[in-house]
C-alpha positions in Angstrom: 0.0 0.0 0.0 1.1 3.5 -0.7 2.1 5.8 2.2 2.6 3.1 4.8 5.6 3.5 7.0 7.2 0.5 8.6 9.7 0.5 11.4 12.1 -2.5 11.6 14.5 -3.4 14.3 17.9 -4.5 12.8 21.0 -4.7 14.8 19.8 -2.3 17.6 19.1 0.5 15.2 15.6 1.7 14.1 15.3 2.0 10.4 12.4 3.8 8.7 11.2 2.4 5.5 8.4 4.0 3.5 6.9 3.6 0.1 6.4 6.8 -1.8 3.0 8.3 -2.3 1.9 8.6 -5.9 2.0 12.2 -7.2 -1.1 13.8 -8.7 0.6 13.9 -12.1 1.0 10.1 -12.0 -2.7 9.6 -12.3 -4.1 12.9 -13.4 -3.8 14.2 -17.0 -4.9 17.7 -15.8 -2.1 17.9 -13.3 0.5 16.6 -15.9 -0.7 19.2 -18.5 -0.4 22.0 -15.9 3.4 21.4 -15.7 4.0 20.3 -19.3 5.7 23.5 -20.4 8.0 25.9 -18.7 6.4 28.9 -20.4 2.9 27.8 -21.4 1.8 29.4 -24.7 -1.1 27.2 -25.6 -4.5 26.7 -24.0 -5.2 23.0 -23.1 -8.9 22.1 -22.6 -9.8 18.8 -20.9 -13.5 17.7 -20.6 -14.7 21.2 -21.4 -12.5 23.0 -18.8 -9.3 25.0 -19.3 -6.3 23.5 -17.6 -4.6 26.2 -15.4 -0.9 26.1 -16.2 1.6 26.2 -13.3 4.7 28.2 -13.8 6.9 26.2 -11.6 9.8 28.7 -11.6 7.6 31.5 -10.4 6.0 29.4 -7.7 9.3 28.6 -5.9 10.1 30.2 -2.5 13.5 31.8 -2.2 14.8 30.8 -5.6 18.5 30.8 -6.5 20.2 30.0 -9.8 23.3 28.0 -10.7 24.9 27.7 -14.1 26.0 24.4 -15.6 28.5 24.2 -18.5 28.4 20.9 -20.3 31.8 19.4 -20.8 33.1 16.8 -23.2 36.0 14.5 -22.3 39.4 14.7 -24.0 41.8 11.9 -23.7 45.6 12.2 -23.7 48.4 10.1 -22.2 48.0 11.7 -18.7 44.3 10.7 -18.5 41.0 12.3 -19.3 40.7 16.0 -19.4 37.5 18.0 -19.8 36.9 21.1 -21.8 33.6 23.0 -22.3 31.5 22.1 -25.3 31.4 25.1 -27.6 28.2 24.1 -29.3 26.3 23.7 -26.0 25.8 26.9 -24.1 25.7 27.0 -20.4 22.4 26.0 -18.7 20.8 27.7 -15.8 19.4 25.5 -13.1 16.9 27.2 -10.8 16.5 25.8 -7.3 14.0 26.8 -4.7 11.7 25.5 -2.0 8.3 24.1 -2.7 5.7 26.8 -2.0 2.6 24.5 -1.4 1.2 21.3 -2.5 2.0 17.6 -1.9 4.9 16.8 0.4 6.3 14.3 -2.1 6.7 17.0 -4.8 10.5 17.5 -4.7 13.4 16.8 -7.0 14.5 18.1 -10.4 12.1 18.9 -13.2 13.9 18.3 -16.5 12.7 20.0 -19.6 14.0 19.8 -23.2 13.4 23.0 -25.2 10.6 24.0 -22.8 8.7 20.7 -22.7 8.7 18.4 -19.6 10.6 15.2 -20.1 11.2 13.9 -16.6 9.6 15.2 -13.4 10.7 15.1 -9.8 14.0 13.3 -10.4 15.6 12.7 -7.0 19.2 13.7 -6.9 22.0 13.7 -4.3 20.7 13.6 -0.7 17.1 13.2 -1.9 17.9 9.6 -3.0 18.7 8.5 0.5 16.2 7.4 3.1 16.2 10.6 5.2 14.5 14.0 5.3 17.4 15.9 3.8 16.5 17.8 0.6 12.8 17.3 1.0 10.9 20.3 -0.4 13.7 21.5 -2.7 12.7 21.7 -6.4 15.1 22.3 -9.3 14.2 23.3 -12.8 16.5 22.8 -15.7 15.9 23.2 -19.5 18.5 20.6 -20.7 18.6 21.4 -24.4 22.0 19.7 -24.8 20.6 16.3 -23.7 19.0 13.9 -26.2 15.5 12.7 -25.4 14.4 9.2 -26.2 12.2 8.5 -29.2 8.9 8.7 -27.2 10.0 11.9 -25.3 9.5 10.3 -21.9 13.2 10.1 -20.8 16.6 11.1 -21.8 19.3 8.9 -23.3 21.5 7.7 -20.4 24.8 8.7 -21.9 27.8 10.6 -20.6 26.2 14.1 -20.8 23.2 12.9 -18.9 25.2 11.3 -16.1 27.5 14.3 -15.8 24.4 16.5 -15.2 23.0 14.1 -12.7 26.1 14.1 -10.5 
């Protein structure tokens, strides 16, 4: 069952295990369409009602930005060196705290040319079974990554893994 927390006794330490709650966008097309674009320019109508788009960058509390420069590896006799890719411009990643909503809505929202590809990807401390990083949302428009053919994920290649570190 979703949302159950279970405590187990192992070796004298108390471990907390929980299964994640499903997000609204996992089962609601209206919630998914509300976050589909970074800058919504079209009107989406579902069952006769207009979908109210959420501008996720504008809804963050205390936002701060960081720049990411994609790098490509160079090999020489001393080992791998990295230099910035000239064809890929630096990307701005905006971080902030979740303003309101579901407590499980945290992670990185990954867009490709303004369209949502992956939502709420857990990175860093958010992947561990603790409360560190809960509530922090990141938004990145990763135009230098290659999406899969069905636009539901990115190709898991070197640029993708270097961004996720």
